[in-house]
N, C-alpha and C positions, 0 to 999 in steps of 0.2 A: 659340541662340548657345552655343558651347562655353565652358568655364571660362577658357581663355586669353584668348579675345577679350573675354569679360566683364571680366576684370580690366584688360586693356588699355584698354577703353573708360572704365572708372572712373578709371584713372590719367590718361587723356587729358582727361577732364572736370575732374579736379582741377587739373591744370596749366593748363587753360583758365581756370578761375575765378581761380587765383593770378596768372595773366598779366593778367587784367583788373584785379585789385587793384593790381598793380605799375604798369600802364600809367596808371591813374587817378591813382595817387600821384605819379608822375613828371610828369604833365601839369599838376597843379595845386599840388603841394607847395611852399610857400614858408614856411619856418620863421621864426617871429617870436619865439620864446622858446626857451630851453634849460632842461634840468632843473636845471642849476646855479644858475639864477636863481629857482627855485621853492621854496616852503616847505611847511609842514604845518599842519593844522587838526585838532583833536581835541576830545572831550568826552564828555557823557552825555546820553542821551535818556530822559525820564521821563514818566509820566502826570501831567497838570496837577492831577488831583483826588486821587490817592493817593500821588504821588511814587514810585510803583513803577517800577523800571528797566524799559525796553521792549526786548525782544529782537527781532532780525530787522527793525528799522526801516530803511528805505532812506534813505541820506544822499547827496545829489548836489550837485555844484558846478554852479549853473545856467549854461547856455551852454557847457558843456564836456562831454567824455565821461567826466569823473571821478565816481566814485561808489563807495560801499561799504555795508556793513550793520553794525548794532550787534551786539555779541556777547552772550553769555549774561548779562553784567552791565550790558547797556545802553550800553556804551561804543563809540566809533568813532574811527578814525584815518584821515585823508586825507593822503597825501604827494604831492609834485610839484605843489602847488597854485600857480598863477601869480598875479602882481600883489601888491598891498598889501591889498586887501579884496575879498571875494567874497560872493555870495549862496548860501546853502545851502537846498535844498529837502529836507524830511524828511517821509516818509510811512509809514504803517503801516495795514493793514486794521483798521477799527474806530475809527480816530482821524482827525481833520481834518488835512489836510496843512498844514505850517508852513513859511514861508519867512523866514529870518533872515539878517541881515548878520553877517559875522565878519571879524575881522582875521587875515590870514595870520600864523601863528605862535602864535596863541591855542590852547592845548592843554587849557583848562579850561571850554569851553563847557558850559552846561547848557540843553538845549532841551526845552521842555514841549509835549506834544501833548495836545489835548483830545479826550476820547471823542466820536465822532461816527458816527452810523449812515448818514450820507450823505456822498458823497465827490466833491464838485464839482471839486476840484483834482487829482484823480487823473489821471495821464498815461495816454493810450490811443494806439494806433497803427493800429487797424483802421478802414478806411473813410476815412482821412485822408491827405493827401500827406506828412505827417510827424507827429511827436509833437504831441499837442494835449491840453489839459485837458478834462475831461468838461463843465465849465461852457460850453464853446463849442459843444457838439454840439447840433443841432436834433433829432436822432433818439435813440431809446433804444439802449442797448448792454448786453447781459448779460455779466457778468463772474464767472468762477469762479476763486477763488484756490486753485489746486491745491495749492500747498505747504502751505497752512493745512489743507485738507481731508485731505490724506494723513497728517497727524499723528495723526488719530483714526479716520477712516472706513476700513472694510475694502474698499479699492478695488483692483481688479486690472486694469481696462480703462479706456480713454477714455470709453466709453459710460457705465460706472458712475460715473465722475467727474462727468459732466454731468447724469445722470438726477436729476430732482427738484430741481435747483439753479438752473435757468434758465428763467424763465417764457416760454411759447410754444415751447419746444423739447421735442418729444415723442420719447422713445426707445421703440421698438417692438421688444421682444426676440423672438427666434425660437425658440430651443431652449436647454434647460439644459445641453447639453454644454459642456465646457471648450473654449475657443477659438471658441465659436459667435459668430455675427453678431448685430448689432442694426441695425435701420433707424432713421435719424434724419430727422424731418420738422419743419420750422420753419414755423409758421403755416399748417399744412394742406397740402393737395395743390394745386399751381398749374399742373400740366401733365397732359394726357391721355396723350401718347405718349412724351415724353422723361423724363429723370430728374427725380425730386423731391428729390434729395440736395443738401445744401449743399456749397459748395467748401470745401476744407481748405488752410490755409497753415501752414507751420512757419517761424517767424522770418522771415516775408515771402516764403517760397518755396512756390510751389504744389506740392502733392503728390497722390499717388494716393489717392483717397477712395472706392474701390470698396467698397460694402457688401454685395456679393453675389459672393463669389469661392469658389474651392475646387473639389474633385472634384464632377463633375456626374453624379449617378446615372443609369444608363442607362434606368431605368424612369420616373422622376419628374422628372428634370432640375433638382433643387433644389441650389442652391449655398449653403452654410451658413456660410461664413467671411467675415471682413471685414478689410480692410486697416487699419481703425481699430485693430484689436488689435495691430498692429505697434508702436504708440507706448507707451512705458513711462511710466506716470503719475508715477513717482518723478523723472523728468527734467523735469517740467513745472512751471514757476513759475506761470503763470496762463493763462486761456483767455478770449478776447474773442469775442463772437458778435454779428454784426449780422444782422438777421432778414429783410430784404427789400429791395426796390428803393429805398425811401426812403433807405437807408443804404449801399446797395451800388453806387451809380452809378459810382464810380471804378473798380470791378472790371469793369464793362461786361457784355458778352456772357458768359453762363453763370452769372451771379451772382444771378439773380432768386430763387433758393431760399435765399439767405443765405450768409454766410461765417463760418467758424470759423477763428480765428487762434490757434495754439498757440505760446506764448512759453516757451521753455525756460530752464532755470536758467543764470545766469551766475556767473563766479567773483568773489570779493570780495577786496579788498586785504588783505594780511596773510600770515601764516605758513600753510603748507599745512594745510588742515583736512580730515580724513578723516571720512567718515560711512559706517557699515555698517548695513544694514537686513536683518534675517532674518525671514521669515514662514514659519510652520509651522502647518498646520491641516488641516481635513478638509471635504469636501462630501458631501452624501448626498441621496437621494430621500426626502423627508420623508413618513412615514406612508403608504407605498403600500397597506398592508392597508386603511386607512380610505378611501382616495381612488379606488382602482380598483373596478370594478364586477364583479358576477357575471354570467357568461355562461351561456345556457341552450341545451339541445339535446335533441331526441328521439333518445336514443342507440340504442334498439332498434327504432325505427320503429313502435312500437305504441302511441304516444300518452303514454308515460311519460317526462316531461320531467325531466332532470337538470341541475343547475348546477355551476359550477366557480369556485372562488376560488383561482387558481393561485399567487398569492403566498403564501397561507396554506399550501397544500399543499407548495410547495417549501421553506418554512421548517421545516415538520414533517419533511421529508426531510433537513434539514441543509444545503440549498442556498440561497444568497443570490442572487436574480436580479440585484440591483443592489448593487455593492460600496460601501464607503465610500472615496471618493477621496482620496488624499494631496495636499494643497496645499503646495507649497514654492516660495519665491521668494527670491532673494538679490540685493541691490544694494549696490555699493561705489562711492563717489565721493570725489574729492579736489578741492579748490578753493583758490585762493589767488592770490598774485602781488603785483605792485606796481601803481601807477597806470598805468604805461606798458604793462604786460602783466598781464592777469588770465586765469585759465583755470579751466574746470570740466571734469574728466574722470570718466567713469562707466562702469561695466560692470554688466550685470544678467544674471540667469539665472532662467528659469521652468521648473520641472519638475513640472508639476501633472498630476493624473490626474482623469478623470471617473468617473462611477458605472458606466459600461459598460467592460468589459475592453479594448475596442478604442479607447477615447477617451483621449488624453493629449496633452500639450503639452510639447515640448522646444525651447526657444528661448534664444539667446544674443545679447545686444546690447551695443553700446558707443556712447558719445557723447563728442565732444570739442568744446567751445565755448571759443573764444579771443577776448579783446577786446584790441586794441592802441590806445593813445592816444599817438602820437609827439609830439603837440604839442596846444596848446589849440584848434587849427583842425581837427584830425583825430581821428577814431576809426574803427577798422576791426573788424568783428566777423565772425569765421568759424565755421562749424558743420560738423561731420561726424558722421553717425550711421550705424551699420551693424547689421543684424539678420540672423541666419541661424537656421534651425531647421526643425522638423517638427511638424505637427499631425496626429495620427492621428484620423481621423473615423469614428464608428460608422456602420453601414449605415442606421441610423435616420434620419440626416440626409438621406438620399435616398429614403426610402419603405419600407424593409424592416427587417430586423434584429431586435434583441432586443425593441424596443418592439412592433413589429408582431406578433411571434409570442407575446408576453405579453398585449397588450391584447385580442387576438382569440382567446384560449384556448378550446379545444373540449373539452367533457366526453366526447365520443365517442372522443377520443385518450388517455384516461387509462390504458387498459390496454395501450398500445403503447409503443414506444421513444420516441415523442414526449412522453410523460408529461403530455399535456394542452396542450402548446404547439401553436400553429396550424400552423406549418411546422417549421422546424428547432429543435432545442434550442439553448440558449445555446452549448454546446460546439461544435455544428456550425457555427454562424455564425462563431464565433471561429476555427475551424480553416480554413474555406474563404475567408473574405474579408479583404482588407487594403485599406483606403482612406486615402490620406494626401495632404498637400500639403507639399512642401518650398518654402521661401522664402528668397531672398536679397535684401536691400533696402539700398540705399545712398542717402543723402540728403546733398548738399553745398550749402552756401550761404555767401555772403559779402555783407556790407552795409558800404558805405563812406559815412560821413557827413563832409561837408566844410563848414566855416564860414569862408570866405576873408574875409568882412567881417562886421561886427557885425549887419547886417540881412539877410544872405543866407546860406542854407543849401542844400545839394544832397545828394542821396542816391542811391546806385546799389546795387541789389540783383541779384545773379545767383545762380542756383541750378540744381540738377539733381537729380531724384529718379528712381531706377531700381529697378524691382521685377522680379524673376525668379521666377515661380511655376512649379512643376512638380507638376501634379495626377496622381494615379495611382488607378486602381481595378483591383484584381487579385483574381480568383477562381481558386483553385487546382484542378488536376486531382487529385482525391482520391476514389476509388471507395469508400472507407470510409463516406462519408456519402451513398451512393446511396439509402438508405432515405428520407432526408429530401428530397433534391433530385435529380431524374432527370438533371440535367445536371452532376452532380458529377464525372462521368468525362470532362468536356470542359474546362471552365474558359475563362477569357478574360483579356485584358489591355488596359487603355485608358490611354494616357499623353498628357498635353497640356502643352506648355511655352509659357508666355505671358510676354513681356517688355513692360513698360509703362514708357515714358520720358516724364517731364515736364521741360520746360525753361522757366525763368523769367528774364527780363531786365526790370528795372523801374527807371526813372529818374524822379525828381521834384526839382524845384527850387522854393524858396519865397523870396520877397522881402517882408520886413516893412518898412512905412514908416509912421511917425507923422505924420499930417496936422496934428494939433494936439496939445495936452496931453492931450485926452480921446479923440480919434478916431485910430484907426490902421487901416491896411489890411494885408492879406496876400494876395499874388498868387502862385499856384502853377501851374506847368505840369509835365506829365509824360507819359510814354509807356511802354507795356508790350508785351512780346512773350511769348506763351505758346505752347508747342507740346506736343502729346500724341501719342506714337507707340506703336502696339500691334502686336506681331508674334506670331502664334500658329501653332504647329505641333502637330498631334495625330495619333496613330496608334492603330489598334485591330485586334485579331485574336482569334480564339477557336479552341477545340478544340486543346489541347495533346495530343500523341500519348501522352505518358507522364507520370507524376507527377514532380515536382521541377523542371519547366521553368517559367520565369517571364517571358521576354522576348517581345515581340510577334513577333520573327523566328521564335520557336519554334512559333508557332501555325500551323495548317494550313487554316483556313477563314475566309471573310468579312474578310479583311484589307482595311483602308482607311486612307487617309492624307489630311490636309488641311493647308493653309497659307493664312494670311490676314494681310495687313499693312494697317494703317489709320493715317493721319496727319491730325491736325487742328491748324490754326494760327490764332491770333488776334493781330491788331495793333491797338493802341488808343492814342489820344491824348486828353488832356483838359486843361482849363484851369479853374481855380477862383479866385474872388475872395471874400475875407471882409473884412468891415468891422465893427470893434468899437468900442463906445463905453463908456469908463470900465471896461473889462474885465468888463462885466456885461450888455451888450446886443450881440448878435452876429447878423449877417445873412450868409449864405453862398449863393452861386450858383456852379454848375458846369455844364460841358457836356463830354460825352465822345463820341468817334466811334470805331467799330469796323469792321473788316472781318474776315471769317472764311472759311476755306477751304471750309466746307460750304455757304455761301450759294450760291443759284442764280447762274449767270453773268449774268443780267439784273437781279439785285437790287443796288441801290445801297448805298453806305456807310451804316451805320445810326448814328443819334445818340441819346444818352440825356441829358436834362436833369436838373438837381437844384437845388432852392432850399430853404433852411431858415432858421429863426430860433430864437434862444434868449435869454431874458431873465431874469436873476437879480433877480427883483422885490424880494426881501427886502433887498437892499443899497441900495434907494432910500430916501431920507430920509423919505418920506411913509408908508412901510410900517410899520405897527403892528398886529400881530395877536397876541393873547395865545397863548402856548405854540407859535407857529409861528416858529422861528428862521431857517429857510432855506426859500426857495421859488423855484424856477426853472420858468418856463413854456417850452415848446418846441413847435415844429411843423416838419414836413418834408414835402416832396414830391420824389420821385425816380423814375427809370426804370432799369431794367436788362433783360437779356435772357437767352435760352438758344438756342444755335444748333441747327440740325437735326443728326441723326446723319450721319455721313460717307456719302457716295455717294448718299443718297436724292434729292439734287437733280440727279444726273447720270444721263443715259440710259446704260444698261449692257446688255451682251450676255453670255450664259452659254455656255461651251464645252460641246459635246455631241459624241458620236461620230456621224458621218454614214455614208452608204452605204460599204460595204467598209471600215468602220472608219477612214475618213478624218475627221480632226477638222473640226469646223465650229462655228457659233455659232447661237444662238437668241435672240429678244428676251427680256429679262429685266425690267429696271426702266425705266419710261417716263421717269422723271426729271421735274423741274420747274424750269425756268430762272428762274422768278420766286420760288422758295422762299426765304424769309427766316427771321429768328429769331422765336421767340415773345417778345413785349414785355410785360414786367411794369411796372406803374405803381402807385404806393402813396402814400397820405397817412398820416402819423402826427401825432397830437396828444397831448400829454401834459404831465406836471409831475413834478418831484422836490421833495419836501418833507422838512424836518427839524423834528421836533416835540420839545417838552419838553427843551430845551437840547441839541437834536440827538441825544437818546438813541434816538429812534424815527425811522427813515427810510422814506419811502414813495416808490416809483417807479410811476407810473400811465401807461398808454399805451392810446390807441385807434388801431387801424389799419384801413384799407380798401385792399385790394389787388386789382388787376384784371390778369388776363393776357389780352392781345389777340393776335390772329393765332396762337392755339393751333394746333399742328400735328396734323392728322387724316388719315386715310386715306379717299380717295374712290374709288369703283369706276371702272374704265377701260372706255370703250366698246370692244368687240371690234374695231371697224373700225380702231382705231389700230394693230393688229398686235401689241399687247402684252396680256397677260392680267394679272389681279390688280388692284391698286389703285395709286393715286398719292398721295404726300404733298403736302398743301396747307395753307396758312395759312387757317384758317376759323373756329375756335372761340373762345369767350370764357369765362373762369372768374373767379368773384369770391370773395375771402376777406375776412372782417372779424371783429373781435373786440376784446377788451380784455386787457391784461396788467397785473398788479400784483405788486410785490415789496415786502414789509414786513419790515424787520429792526430789531432794537433790543437795547439792553443795559439792561434795566430795573433791574438791581441790580449794583452794583460797590463793593467796598471794596478796601483794600490787599491783601486776601488772597483774596477771593472774587469771583465775577462769574457772571452768567447771560445767555447770548446766545440770542436767538429769531429764527427766519427763517420767513417764509411767502411762498410764491409761488403765483399763481393766473393762469390764462389761459383764454380761451374762443375758439372758432373756429366761425364760420358760413361754410359752403362752399356754393357754388351754381354749377351749369352755367347760364350765361346764354344761350349760343348754340352751335349746332353748324354754323352756316353752311349751306351747301347740299350737304353731303357725304351726306345720306341723305333719303329720302322721308318718314321718320318723325322723331320728336323724340328719338330715343336711339340710342346705339351700345353694343354689348356687347363690353367688352374682355376678358372671361373668364367663366368658368362662374357663373351666377346674379348676374352684375354688370351694371350699366349706367351709362353716362354719359347722363343724361336731363336735358333742359332743365327747370329749376325745382328740381332735386334736387342733393345733394352728388355730387362726382365719385366714380365707382366704388361706387355704392350697391348694396345687395342688393335684388333684385326677384325675385318668384316669384308664381305663382298661390297663393291662400291659401284653404284650406277653412274655411268658417264654420259649416257644419252637416253632420251625418251621423248615421246610425243603424247599429246592428249587428244582423245577422240571428242566428239561432239558433247558427250555426256560427262566429260572431265575425267575419264578413266585413262590411266597411263598405259601406253602400248609401245611396240617397237623398242622395248627396254634392252639396252646393252650394258655390259659391266666391264670394268677394268680388267684387262688380261694379265696384269702384273708385269708387263713388258713394254708399257707405253702405249698399247693399243687397246682394242675393245673386242669383246666376244660375247657370245650368248650367256646370259646369267646363270643358266642351269649348270654349265660346265666351268664357270669363271672361278678362279681361286680367291681365297680371302686375302686381302692386301693390308699392308700396314697403315694404320690411321694416326698413330702417335704414341708417345710414351706417357706413363701415368705419374711420373715424379719429375719435379722441375729440373731442367738442365742448367739453369742459372738462377740464383737467388741472392738477395742482399738486403742492406738496410742503410739508411742515412739518418744521423741524429745530430742535433745542435743544441747547445745550452748557452744562453747569454745571461751573464750576471752583471747586475747594475747596483752600484752603491753598496756592494757587499751584502745586500739583504733582499734583492729582487732577482729572481731567476726565471727566465722564459725558456722552456724546453719543448722541442718538437722532434718527432721521429716518423720517418716514412720507411716502409719496406715493400719489397716486391719478390715475385716469383714468375719466372718465364720458361718457355720451352716444354710445356707439358699440356696434355689434353684431358678433358673431363667429359663424362657422359651426363647429359642432362636428362635425368630419369623423370622429372616432372613433365617435360615435353614428350617423353616416351609414352607415359600413361595417358596424358590428354589427347595425343594425336593417334597412337597406335591402337589403344584399347577402348577409350571412351568417346573417341570422335568428337572432341570438344574444341579442337583448333580451328581457326578460320580456314586453314588449308584443306580441312575435311569438307567444307561446305562451299567454298569458293575457290576451287583448285585452278581456274583459269587465271587467277591473279598471281600465280607463283611459277617458279621454274619447274618444268615437267620432271626434271631429275629428282627434285625434292618430293614432288607429289608421288612419284613412282616408289620411293623408299617408304614414304608414310603409308601408302595403300598396301604395300606388302607386309607391313606390321610385324617386322621381325628379322628377316634374313639380312637386311641392310641397315646398318646403324651409323653410317657416315653422317647422316643428317642429325644425329644425336651427339656425336663426339665433337667437341668444339675446343678451340684453344682456351686454356684456363688462365692465361697470363693476366696478372694484375699488378697494380701499384696501389698501396693503401696509405692513406693518411692515418697512421696508427695512434699516435699520441700527440697531445698538445696540453701544456700545463703552465701555470703561472704560480709561482711560490713566493711568499713574502715572509721574511724572517723578522719577527716582531722585535722592536728595540728593547734592549735589556732593561732600560729604566721602566718600561711598561710591564714586562713580565715579572720583575722583581717585586712589584706591588702585590702579587698573589703568591710570592714565595718561590717563584720558579726561576730557573737559570736560563732557559731558552724556550722560545715558542715559534712555530711556523704555521702558516695557513697556505694550503695549496688548492687551486681550482683546476680540475683536469678533465679532459675529454678523451674518449678512446673509440676507435673505429669510426672516424669522422667522415671519411669519404673514400670511395673506391673507384679507381679508373680501370675499366676492364671491357673487353669485347665479348666476353663470355655470355652466351645468349640465355643462360639460366639466372637464377636469383642471386647466387653468391658463389664465386670461385673458391671460397674457403670451406664451404659446408659439404660434408659427405658422411655417408654411413661409416661407422667404425667397425669394419668386419661384417660378420653376419652373412646373409645370402646375397647381398648386393654386389656380386662380382668378386667376392673374396677379398682378402686383406691387402692385395695389391692395387685394387682399383680405386680411382676417385669417381664416385658415382653420387651425384646429388639427386636425391629424391625424397620429398616429403620431410625435409628438416628445415629448422629455422636458420635464416642467415645470421652472421655475426651481429650482435646487438650493439647499437650505439649506446655510449655510457657517458654520464657526467657525474663526477664525484668531488665533494669537498672534503679535504682532510685537515684535521686539526691535531697538531703534535706539540706536546709540551713536556719539558724535562724539568724535574725538581731535584 
């Protein structure tokens, strides 16, 4: 798509959204009050225990779209308030929500909030037809208060914001390069063949959530960028995460892996408020001298083995292999307005460098959020965000480059121009290769809330998310580097442009009806339309005739081009009924039906049921338990699904050249007219408790999730006329575990406080069935991996040597392998045995924040993952292929079992698969709030300075470089494996942040 058509499409979409807003307003708008009849309410919000003014508390007029926040002195002002008397809802993280009555015109209210580590009256929007308090939910929901976290933590990406702060949500990092991707898994793996990624919404609009994007290296096929990195954490107010089918029923097909809802910042009533944030810092490869290994080689071929420590040698030469990368980010926002119109406008810039010369990020973004409240019956929220920029990717991300040539350094190259590097020197790689992704992304959304009657509300959300990616991989024609690369006098260019469009239309209506003084009902109906369109064009060519040429058109050999278009559409309808008793006992039932364009033509409309219950037991008169102030019991059951990939249900033919170069077709995909979605069902049981005057809050959940009709490949009979395999619904996967979140404020005075948070989750994953797709009880999705009945999805399997001897020459002999039954047998007939699972069985995090004198805050966070295994691909290359390990040259120093596996160089990988357990000192920061008398001298209202470090230390027994680094998909074992090879570890980072509010 060219730039002109791209801009035209965005403007057309914007006009379409505004047109829907206008049409909806004209259809239903019946003004019942005017601004001239409205008044004001104002006052002060303080802590009930210390009388300390509370900043950034939310103050809302119940039943309207009016709301604001308290300022630095705890004061608030609401104008345009209708009627004579109103109810105000006041909320703040760490305090119990308060609802108070106020006379319109009263400007001296004093509202007290009680400290509370449990928030039953907090409003949530994810997984519900409209806004709802947490007390009514029968399922658990993880919440990350982003605006609070960003004040102290050294956060640069959405993944960093979530990591370690949401129980049951595992962030699997891939590489330490800046702009690198992370995979997100909620409650383990629930699919064999489809994505295990959660859906992502921004302010109710579904958006591109691709976690594996970017230039695809021609050798390894790994894509190392993520669309999650397009989101600016400074624009985020909070994140709500529902974790599985029990909570995701209303999202229907595609939601079985969970839903992440990002709620962006809104304007607050009042004068314009400017906020400037500047981050300056550095990141670096911590201690490469102590972490990298020595490589060995028989340089002269006479048995004299020499070793090389290339990092130390380059340091002695005055060359730094990895630089210290400069981190710099700038954010500027302004918010304000009146109750009828509030706005939040922001711009940001990220100009960060990685530790490799080829790695950097240059991105520019903006956001505009507008809230319009024309009357008590209406509020309209509009959102627009735009991002453009470039990520320069090192060749390391795809399998070569600086890491490759350093990690596998060769002593026999020390006296040559290679200086001991395996292939090219760092200068050669920098001169020859350029790999980058350019991105332009626009997200538009509008939500209209209409309250025509006291008991009836309706909501319409429309939105559009467009991503234009241009991936490039370029190798120059430069004969100067022929010594290092024999193809340096050729070069190549690969370019791919991908346009991804998401369209959302979501309508919900709710009718609340009180049956008696104690019993009320809430009936909701809704419908959703989702569309995802992908258009991809790629070109490739190689062999530039002379240096200086860069375009594919200038290449002379092996030119190729490809184009693909895919569209997927889902239409869903649902109905939900909720009955509540005394606002403490809630029963909810819902049913959703979906149709999706990827279903087989003979597959019927799919339905997903849901039922849940919640009981705030502590509000019953008979409840008397010492030190337990709040107790809510909850249970939920629900279903959701995931549709097949596009076209796999359809019979297709492929174009091929026929006789005399006449075009013809050949059978391609057999298709499956009965193919339907994978169905996920889940049971959740849990409780929320507040202890010791609600100073300690506990959220506990047990879940049991089953994926039925899991999609697998079945071999096709040759007599069908088609070759290959057919997609069928056949398998079953089970996940179960517990999740716990504990948070509290054990100490608080009028000037000091201590906040502690602990989250913990477990996951037991099992392949229950593979149907009839194979004569055996397993399927191999990738190298050394299996989906095997009775074991976790994508587990490591291999023959395992259990005994061996070494002869006089150090050659392994008398080798016996595990027979799978506790004994040993000849390795030729030995079975492959289970070596470990690839995703953590337990993970969690611990955080603490100590506030002193109301202006100094010390924050620390640790997180961990245990119960998983990882393959050390660096060890594999060094020992199996290049014979660079000490074990290759001095086998008598090592266990003969280990030597036997290394010398076999492939059949046995037990020596490579190691426990990936780790505990990481993730964050440490010190923040100082500048005294107001100082900042007022420059016309500011508030100023803070934060010094923070990230990835400070790792405790692990993993034999490789980094238990968190792994290829993101590609050929390194498939999307299930944790395979570390030739990638940077997580970088240590130090950042100074300056924030000032005017």
